[in-house]
C-alpha positions as CSV (number, residue, x, y, z in Angstrom):
1,M,37.3,23.2,-1.6
2,A,39.6,26.2,-1.3
3,E,40.7,27.0,2.2
4,V,39.6,30.4,3.6
5,V,42.6,32.3,5.1
6,R,42.2,35.0,7.8
7,I,44.2,38.2,7.8
8,D,46.2,37.0,10.8
9,G,47.3,33.9,8.8
10,G,45.0,31.4,10.5
11,A,42.7,29.2,8.5
12,E,38.9,29.7,8.7
13,P,36.6,26.7,8.4
14,P,34.5,26.7,5.2
15,A,31.3,28.7,5.7
16,T,28.2,26.5,6.2
17,P,25.6,27.3,3.5
18,S,22.4,28.7,4.9
19,L,19.1,26.7,4.6
20,P,16.7,27.6,1.8
21,Q,14.5,30.4,3.0
22,N,12.8,33.7,2.1
23,I,12.0,35.7,5.2
24,E,10.7,38.6,3.1
25,A,8.2,36.4,1.4
26,E,7.0,35.1,4.7
27,A,6.5,38.7,6.0
28,A,4.8,39.8,2.8
29,L,2.3,36.8,3.0
30,L,1.4,37.5,6.6
31,G,0.8,41.1,5.8
32,A,-1.5,40.2,2.9
33,L,-3.4,37.7,5.0
34,M,-4.1,40.4,7.7
35,I,-5.2,42.8,5.0
36,D,-7.6,40.3,3.3
37,N,-8.6,37.4,5.5
38,R,-10.4,35.7,2.6
39,L,-7.0,34.6,1.2
40,V,-6.7,32.2,4.1
41,E,-9.3,29.9,2.6
42,D,-7.1,28.9,-0.3
43,I,-3.7,29.1,1.3
44,Q,-4.4,27.1,4.5
45,L,-5.2,23.9,2.5
46,R,-1.5,23.5,1.7
47,L,0.6,25.8,3.8
48,K,1.0,24.9,7.5
49,P,2.7,26.9,10.3
50,H,5.7,24.6,10.4
51,H,6.5,25.5,6.7
52,F,7.7,29.0,7.9
53,F,11.4,29.3,8.4
54,E,11.1,32.0,11.0
55,P,9.3,30.5,14.1
56,L,7.7,33.8,15.0
57,H,6.1,34.0,11.5
58,G,4.8,30.5,12.0
59,R,3.1,31.5,15.2
60,V,1.6,34.6,13.7
61,Y,0.3,32.4,10.8
62,E,-1.2,29.9,13.2
63,A,-2.9,32.7,15.2
64,I,-4.4,34.0,11.9
65,L,-5.7,30.5,11.1
66,R,-7.2,30.1,14.6
67,M,-9.0,33.5,14.5
68,T,-10.4,33.1,11.0
69,D,-11.6,29.6,11.9
70,K,-13.7,31.2,14.6
71,N,-15.1,33.7,12.0
72,M,-13.2,36.5,13.7
73,V,-11.2,39.3,11.9
74,A,-7.5,38.7,12.0
75,N,-5.6,42.0,11.8
76,P,-2.8,43.7,13.8
77,V,-5.3,45.1,16.4
78,T,-7.0,41.7,17.1
79,L,-3.8,39.8,17.1
80,K,-2.0,42.2,19.5
81,P,-3.1,40.6,22.8
82,I,-1.9,37.2,21.7
83,F,1.7,38.5,21.1
84,D,2.0,41.0,24.0
85,A,4.0,38.5,26.0
86,D,5.8,36.8,23.1
87,E,9.6,37.2,23.7
88,A,10.6,36.9,20.1
89,M,8.1,39.7,19.2
90,K,9.5,41.9,22.0
91,E,13.0,41.6,20.6
92,I,11.9,43.2,17.3
93,G,9.8,46.0,18.9
94,G,6.7,44.3,20.2
95,P,3.3,43.9,18.5
96,A,3.9,47.0,16.5
97,Y,5.7,44.6,14.1
98,L,2.3,43.3,13.0
99,A,1.3,46.7,11.8
100,Q,4.6,47.0,9.9
101,L,3.8,43.7,8.0
102,T,0.7,45.3,6.6
103,G,2.6,48.3,5.3
104,S,2.5,47.2,1.6
105,G,-1.0,46.5,0.2
106,A,0.6,45.4,-3.0
107,A,1.5,42.1,-1.3
108,V,-2.1,41.0,-1.6
109,I,-1.7,40.5,-5.4
110,G,1.2,38.1,-5.0
111,A,0.0,36.3,-1.9
112,R,-0.6,32.9,-3.6
113,D,2.9,33.1,-5.2
114,F,4.5,33.9,-1.8
115,A,2.7,30.9,-0.2
116,A,3.8,28.6,-3.0
117,Q,7.4,29.7,-2.6
118,I,7.4,29.3,1.2
119,Y,6.0,25.8,0.8
120,D,8.6,24.8,-1.8
121,L,11.4,26.2,0.3
122,A,10.1,24.2,3.3
123,L,10.2,21.0,1.2
124,L,13.8,21.8,0.3
125,R,14.7,22.2,4.0
126,A,13.0,18.9,4.8
127,L,15.1,17.3,2.0
128,V,18.3,18.9,3.6
129,G,17.2,17.4,6.9
130,V,16.9,13.9,5.5
131,G,20.3,14.3,3.8
132,R,22.0,15.4,7.0
133,D,20.4,12.5,9.0
134,M,21.6,10.1,6.2
135,V,25.2,11.4,6.5
136,E,25.2,11.3,10.3
137,G,23.8,7.8,10.3
138,A,26.3,6.6,7.8
139,L,29.2,8.1,9.7
140,D,28.1,6.3,12.8
141,T,30.0,3.0,12.8
142,S,28.8,1.6,16.1
143,E,27.8,-2.0,16.1
144,E,24.1,-1.2,16.8
145,V,23.6,0.6,13.5
146,A,22.5,-1.6,10.6
147,P,23.1,0.0,7.1
148,L,20.1,-1.7,5.5
149,T,17.9,-0.3,8.2
150,Q,19.3,3.2,7.6
151,I,18.6,2.9,3.9
152,E,15.0,1.8,4.5
153,R,14.5,4.6,7.0
154,A,16.0,7.2,4.5
155,E,13.7,5.9,1.7
156,S,10.7,6.1,4.0
157,E,11.6,9.7,4.9
158,L,12.3,10.7,1.3
159,Y,9.0,9.2,0.3
160,R,7.2,11.1,3.1
161,V,8.7,14.4,1.8
162,A,7.7,13.5,-1.8
163,E,4.2,12.6,-0.6
164,E,3.8,15.9,1.2
165,G,5.0,17.6,-2.0
166,G,2.2,15.9,-3.9
167,S,-0.5,16.6,-1.3
168,A,-2.0,19.6,-3.1
169,N,-4.5,17.2,-4.8
170,A,-5.4,15.3,-1.6
171,V,-8.6,17.3,-1.3
172,K,-10.9,16.4,-4.2
173,S,-14.1,18.2,-5.1
174,F,-17.2,16.0,-5.4
175,G,-17.1,16.7,-9.2
176,E,-13.6,15.1,-9.4
177,A,-14.7,12.2,-7.2
178,T,-17.7,11.7,-9.4
179,R,-15.5,11.7,-12.6
180,M,-13.3,9.0,-11.0
181,A,-16.4,6.9,-10.2
182,L,-17.6,7.2,-13.8
183,E,-14.2,6.1,-15.1
184,Q,-14.5,3.0,-12.9
185,A,-18.0,2.3,-14.2
186,E,-16.9,2.8,-17.8
187,K,-14.0,0.3,-17.2
188,A,-16.5,-2.2,-15.8
189,L,-18.8,-1.7,-18.8
190,N,-16.0,-2.1,-21.4
191,S,-14.8,-5.3,-19.7
192,G,-18.1,-7.0,-20.2
193,G,-20.0,-5.6,-17.3
194,H,-18.3,-7.0,-14.3
195,L,-14.7,-5.9,-13.9
196,S,-13.8,-2.4,-12.6
197,G,-10.5,-3.3,-10.9
198,I,-7.6,-5.6,-11.7
199,T,-8.6,-9.1,-12.8
200,T,-8.3,-12.1,-10.5
201,G,-8.2,-14.4,-13.6
202,L,-11.4,-16.0,-12.4
203,D,-14.7,-14.9,-14.0
204,G,-16.8,-16.0,-11.0
205,V,-14.7,-13.9,-8.6
206,N,-14.5,-10.9,-10.9
207,T,-18.3,-11.0,-11.3
208,K,-18.8,-11.1,-7.5
209,V,-16.2,-8.5,-6.4
210,G,-15.5,-6.5,-9.6
211,G,-11.8,-7.4,-9.4
212,M,-9.2,-6.0,-7.0
213,H,-9.5,-2.2,-6.6
214,K,-7.0,0.5,-6.1
215,S,-6.1,1.4,-2.5
216,D,-7.9,-1.8,-1.3
217,L,-6.4,-4.3,1.3
218,V,-7.6,-7.8,0.4
219,I,-7.0,-10.5,2.9
220,L,-7.0,-14.1,1.5
221,A,-7.1,-16.5,4.4
222,G,-7.3,-20.3,4.9
223,R,-6.0,-23.2,6.9
224,P,-2.7,-24.9,5.7
225,G,-3.3,-27.1,2.7
226,M,-6.2,-25.1,1.3
227,G,-4.2,-23.6,-1.5
228,K,-3.8,-19.9,-0.4
229,T,-0.4,-19.5,-2.1
230,S,-1.6,-21.3,-5.2
231,L,-4.6,-19.0,-5.6
232,A,-2.6,-15.9,-4.9
233,T,0.0,-17.1,-7.5
234,N,-2.8,-17.7,-10.0
235,M,-4.2,-14.2,-9.5
236,A,-0.7,-12.5,-9.6
237,F,0.1,-14.3,-12.9
238,S,-3.3,-13.5,-14.4
239,A,-3.0,-9.8,-13.6
240,A,0.6,-9.6,-15.1
241,Q,-0.5,-11.6,-18.2
242,R,-3.6,-9.4,-18.7
243,F,-1.4,-6.3,-18.5
244,V,0.9,-7.6,-21.3
245,R,-2.1,-8.6,-23.4
246,D,-3.7,-5.2,-23.0
247,Q,-0.4,-3.5,-24.0
248,E,-0.2,-5.6,-27.1
249,D,-3.8,-4.6,-28.0
250,G,-2.9,-1.0,-27.6
251,I,-5.0,-0.4,-24.5
252,D,-3.9,2.6,-22.3
253,P,-2.1,1.1,-19.2
254,A,-4.4,3.3,-17.0
255,K,-7.4,1.5,-18.5
256,S,-5.9,-2.0,-18.4
257,A,-7.6,-4.7,-16.3
258,G,-4.1,-6.1,-15.5
259,A,-1.0,-4.7,-13.8
260,P,2.7,-5.4,-13.1
261,V,2.8,-7.3,-9.8
262,A,5.2,-7.4,-6.9
263,F,5.1,-10.7,-5.1
264,F,6.6,-10.7,-1.6
265,S,7.1,-14.4,-0.8
266,L,8.3,-14.8,2.8
267,E,7.6,-18.5,2.9
268,M,8.6,-20.0,-0.5
269,S,11.6,-19.2,-2.7
270,A,11.4,-17.5,-6.0
271,D,12.2,-20.7,-7.9
272,Q,9.5,-22.6,-6.1
273,L,6.9,-20.0,-7.1
274,A,8.2,-20.0,-10.7
275,T,7.9,-23.9,-10.7
276,R,4.2,-23.5,-9.7
277,I,3.5,-21.0,-12.5
278,L,5.3,-23.2,-15.0
279,A,3.4,-26.2,-13.9
280,E,0.1,-24.3,-14.3
281,Q,1.0,-23.0,-17.8
282,S,2.6,-26.2,-19.2
283,G,0.1,-28.6,-17.6
284,I,2.9,-30.7,-16.2
285,S,2.7,-31.9,-12.6
286,A,4.6,-29.6,-10.2
287,E,5.8,-32.7,-8.3
288,N,7.1,-34.3,-11.6
289,L,8.9,-31.1,-12.4
290,R,10.7,-31.1,-9.1
291,M,11.6,-34.8,-9.4
292,G,12.6,-34.6,-13.1
293,K,10.0,-37.2,-14.1
294,I,9.2,-35.6,-17.4
295,S,9.7,-36.7,-21.0
296,Q,11.7,-34.8,-23.6
297,Q,8.5,-33.6,-25.3
298,E,7.2,-32.3,-21.9
299,F,10.6,-30.6,-21.3
300,R,10.3,-28.8,-24.7
301,S,6.8,-27.6,-23.9
302,L,8.1,-26.5,-20.5
303,A,11.0,-24.5,-22.2
304,R,8.5,-22.9,-24.6
305,A,6.3,-21.9,-21.6
306,A,9.3,-20.5,-19.8
307,G,10.3,-18.4,-22.9
308,E,6.8,-17.0,-23.2
309,L,6.8,-16.0,-19.5
310,S,10.3,-14.6,-19.3
311,T,9.1,-11.0,-20.1
312,L,6.1,-11.2,-17.7
313,P,6.0,-8.1,-15.4
314,L,5.9,-10.3,-12.2
315,Y,8.6,-9.4,-9.7
316,I,9.3,-11.8,-6.9
317,D,11.0,-10.8,-3.6
318,D,11.7,-13.9,-1.5
319,T,13.7,-12.1,1.2
320,P,12.8,-13.8,4.5
321,G,12.0,-12.0,7.8
322,L,11.0,-8.6,6.2
323,T,9.7,-5.9,8.5
324,I,6.6,-4.0,7.5
325,A,8.8,-0.9,7.1
326,A,11.2,-2.8,4.8
327,L,8.4,-4.2,2.7
328,R,6.8,-0.8,2.2
329,A,10.2,0.7,1.2
330,R,10.8,-2.1,-1.4
331,A,7.2,-1.7,-2.7
332,R,7.7,2.0,-3.2
333,R,11.0,1.3,-5.0
334,L,9.3,-1.2,-7.3
335,K,6.4,1.3,-7.9
336,R,9.0,3.9,-8.9
337,Q,11.2,1.6,-11.0
338,K,8.8,-1.0,-12.5
339,G,5.5,0.8,-12.3
340,I,3.8,-2.0,-10.3
341,G,0.0,-1.9,-9.9
342,M,-0.5,-4.7,-7.4
343,V,1.2,-6.1,-4.4
344,V,0.9,-9.7,-3.0
345,V,2.2,-10.7,0.4
346,D,2.6,-14.4,1.3
347,Y,2.0,-14.3,4.2
348,L,1.1,-11.6,6.7
349,Q,2.1,-13.5,9.9
350,L,5.7,-13.9,8.6
351,L,6.2,-10.1,8.5
352,Q,7.7,-8.4,11.5
353,G,6.8,-5.2,13.2
354,T,9.2,-2.3,13.7
355,G,9.0,-2.2,17.5
356,K,12.1,-3.4,19.5
357,N,9.9,-5.6,21.8
358,S,7.4,-6.6,19.1
359,N,7.6,-10.3,20.2
360,E,6.2,-9.4,23.6
361,N,2.8,-8.4,22.2
362,R,2.1,-10.3,19.0
363,V,-1.5,-9.0,18.7
364,Q,-0.2,-5.4,18.7
365,E,2.5,-6.3,16.2
366,I,-0.1,-7.9,13.8
367,S,-2.2,-4.7,14.2
368,E,0.8,-2.6,13.1
369,I,1.4,-4.9,10.1
370,S,-2.2,-4.9,8.9
371,R,-2.4,-1.2,9.3
372,G,0.9,-0.8,7.5
373,L,-0.4,-2.9,4.6
374,K,-3.6,-0.8,4.3
375,Q,-1.5,2.4,4.4
376,L,0.7,1.0,1.6
377,A,-2.4,0.3,-0.5
378,K,-3.5,3.9,-0.1
379,E,0.0,5.4,-0.5
380,L,0.7,3.6,-3.8
381,D,-2.9,3.6,-4.9
382,L,-3.0,-0.1,-5.7
383,P,-4.5,-3.3,-4.4
384,V,-2.6,-5.2,-1.8
385,L,-3.5,-8.9,-1.6
386,A,-2.2,-10.3,1.7
387,L,-2.4,-13.9,2.7
388,S,-3.2,-14.8,6.3
389,Q,-3.3,-17.9,8.5
390,L,-6.4,-19.0,10.4
391,S,-6.6,-20.2,14.0
392,R,-6.9,-23.9,14.8
393,A,-10.5,-23.2,16.0
394,V,-11.6,-24.3,12.5
395,E,-10.3,-27.8,13.2
396,Q,-12.3,-28.1,16.4
397,R,-15.6,-27.6,14.7
398,E,-17.8,-30.1,12.8
399,D,-18.3,-27.4,10.1
400,K,-14.9,-26.7,8.7
401,K,-15.8,-23.6,6.8
402,P,-13.9,-20.6,8.1
403,Q,-15.4,-17.5,9.7
404,L,-14.2,-14.0,10.3
405,S,-13.6,-14.9,14.0
406,D,-11.0,-17.4,12.8
407,L,-8.6,-14.8,11.6
408,R,-5.5,-15.5,13.6
409,E,-4.1,-13.2,16.3
410,S,-5.9,-9.9,15.7
411,G,-9.3,-8.5,15.0
412,S,-7.5,-5.5,13.4
413,I,-7.0,-7.7,10.2
414,E,-10.7,-7.8,9.7
415,Q,-11.0,-4.1,10.6
416,D,-8.3,-2.9,8.2
417,A,-9.3,-5.1,5.3
418,D,-11.6,-3.9,2.5
419,M,-12.3,-7.5,1.6
420,V,-11.7,-10.8,3.4
421,W,-11.7,-14.0,1.3
422,F,-11.5,-17.5,2.6
423,V,-10.4,-20.4,0.4
424,F,-12.0,-23.7,1.3
425,R,-11.5,-27.2,-0.2
426,P,-14.0,-29.8,1.2
427,D,-12.1,-32.7,-0.4
428,Y,-9.1,-31.9,1.9
429,Y,-11.2,-32.7,5.0
430,V,-13.2,-35.6,3.4
431,A,-9.9,-37.3,2.4
432,A,-8.7,-37.0,6.0
433,K,-11.6,-39.2,7.1
434,Q,-10.9,-42.1,4.8
435,P,-11.9,-45.4,6.5
436,A,-10.3,-48.8,5.8
437,D,-11.3,-50.5,2.6
438,D,-13.2,-53.1,4.4
439,H,-15.0,-50.7,6.7
440,P,-18.8,-50.4,6.3
441,D,-18.6,-46.7,5.7
442,F,-16.0,-47.0,2.9
443,A,-18.6,-47.0,0.1
444,S,-20.4,-43.9,1.4
445,W,-17.1,-42.1,2.0
446,Q,-16.0,-43.0,-1.6
447,E,-19.3,-41.6,-2.9
448,E,-18.8,-38.3,-1.0
449,M,-15.2,-38.1,-2.1
450,Q,-16.2,-38.4,-5.8
451,R,-18.8,-35.6,-5.2
452,V,-16.4,-33.1,-3.7
453,Y,-13.1,-34.0,-5.3
454,G,-11.5,-31.1,-7.1
455,T,-14.1,-28.6,-5.9
456,A,-13.3,-25.4,-3.9
457,E,-15.0,-22.3,-2.7
458,L,-13.9,-18.7,-2.4
459,I,-15.9,-17.3,0.5
460,V,-16.3,-13.5,0.4
461,A,-16.8,-12.9,4.1
462,K,-16.4,-9.2,4.0
463,Q,-16.7,-6.7,1.2
464,R,-16.9,-2.9,1.5
465,H,-18.1,-2.6,-2.1
466,G,-20.9,-5.1,-2.1
467,A,-22.6,-8.2,-0.6
468,T,-20.9,-11.3,0.9
469,G,-21.3,-14.8,-0.5
470,K,-19.2,-17.5,-2.0
471,V,-17.9,-18.4,-5.5
472,R,-17.6,-22.0,-6.7
473,L,-14.2,-23.0,-8.1
474,R,-12.3,-26.0,-9.3
475,F,-8.8,-26.9,-8.1
476,D,-6.3,-29.1,-9.9
477,A,-3.9,-30.2,-7.2
478,K,-1.4,-31.6,-9.7
479,I,-0.6,-28.3,-11.3
480,T,-1.9,-26.2,-8.4
481,K,-4.4,-24.3,-10.5
482,F,-7.7,-22.8,-9.6
483,S,-10.3,-22.3,-12.3
484,D,-14.0,-21.4,-12.7
485,A,-16.4,-24.1,-11.8
486,G,-18.7,-23.1,-14.6
487,D,-22.4,-23.3,-13.6
488,S,-23.8,-21.2,-10.8
489,D,-20.4,-19.7,-9.9
490,Y,-21.7,-17.3,-7.4
491,L,-23.9,-18.3,-4.5
492,P,-25.3,-15.4,-2.3
493,E,-24.9,-15.6,1.4
494,M,-27.7,-17.5,3.1
495,R,-29.2,-15.6,6.0
496,S,-31.3,-17.3,8.6
C-alpha cells in the first residue's frame, strides 16, 4: 500500500476504512416509523435495535417498538419524555431531533428498503468483527492459544452470522407449516405408507417410527455388548445406500428416503467401522476378516463389495476427544461441502463439553452435550442419531430390559431427545448364565438359549411423534448385522 506523506515531510499511517453504515437510511427509517406506526409490524420481525450503527438511533427504534407493543402511538411528542435526559440526544439539540426525523413524508414509501439495507450493513459489520477477532487471535502466539480451537470458534461465529442472515424465514405461517406437513405425508405415502423420514434400513423400525426425521435428536442406548455401534452402522449404511439408489432412479434428493451421512466415531477407528460394513455386505465374518482367515474366493467377493461401496456418501470422522463445539463445527462444514443429511455420534459420553472445569460437574457437561446435539439437529435441519451408554443399574435387576431411568449421568438426555431407543439382546444375558454340561439345569438352559439365540429388540421408550413399544429384530453376530425378524415385527407397549 502507498505511504501517505504529510506536508511537513512526516509519514501518515494508512487511513482505517470506516465500517459499513448508512446513517441517513437509519434516520429516514425512524422518521417513517414515527409517521406510520403500522410499518413496525413488518419491520420488527427482522430488524433489531442492535442492527443500527448509531447507538442513539437504536435506542429510538427500541422505544418505538416498546410503545407500539403497548398499543400506544409512537411519534416525536410521545417519545419526547423518554429522551429528555438522553446525553447523546442533548448533544444534537435535544428531543427536537425527533421532529426533524419526520421532516420528509416521502421516506414512508421506501421504509422497507431502508430496513433491508440497515440489516444487510449490520451483517457486514458483524462479518468485519469476526474477521478482526480472527486476525487478533492468530497474531497472539502465547502458549495458551490453540489454533484449532480458534478455527472452530471462527467457524461457529461465521455460521452464527450466516444463520442470522437467513432468519427471515424463521417465522412460518400456518399455511407454510401445513404445506410442509403435507409433503411429509406424501413422502410416507409414496414410500409404501410408513416412511416419512430417512430410512433406518429396517422395515419394522420404519413402520413404527416413520424413519428418522429432520431436526430430531434420536438417542440409541444400550449396555456394552448389545450392538449399539453395529445397529448405528447398519442404519448409517442403509441411509447412504438408499440415497445413491434414489439418485440412480432419478428421484429428487429432497424427496429421497436416504441421505449422505457423517459418522463421528469417537470409540472405533475408521478402518474398524469399514471392516464391519464390509463384513455385513460380503457375508464374511468380521473376525475372519481381521485375522485373514479367508479364501481367495472370499477375498474376491470382498474386493467386489469394497469397489461397490467406494462411492458411498458415508463420511467417517474418527478424531478422538472431540468437544461438542468442534463436532458441531465439523458437521456444519460437512453439510456445506458434502450436503450431509444425517449425523451419527458414537458415542455421546465420549464427547467433551466446552467449559474449562467441565470434569468437575459431569452431569452439567452431559447436559451441555445433549443440548448441543439437539441444537445441531435443528440448525442443520437433519436427524442426529447419538449413541449413549446406560448405567450399571440394568445389571443389578432380574429383568435386564433397559428403562429411561437407566440413561447414564443425566436426565437431560431424555429431555432433549425426540426419540429414545434401547437395543436389547436376550441371548447375551442367557449365554452368561451357562451352567456346566453335567449340571441339572443345563438342558433347560440349552432350550432357552435356542429360543432366544440371534433375537434382538429395539425398544422405543420415547417418541414425540407417536406411541412407544418395541420392534423384534434378528442379529447375526458374525457379520454384526441387524435385520427384520419377519412376523409380528412391532409389539405395542403393554400397560398395566
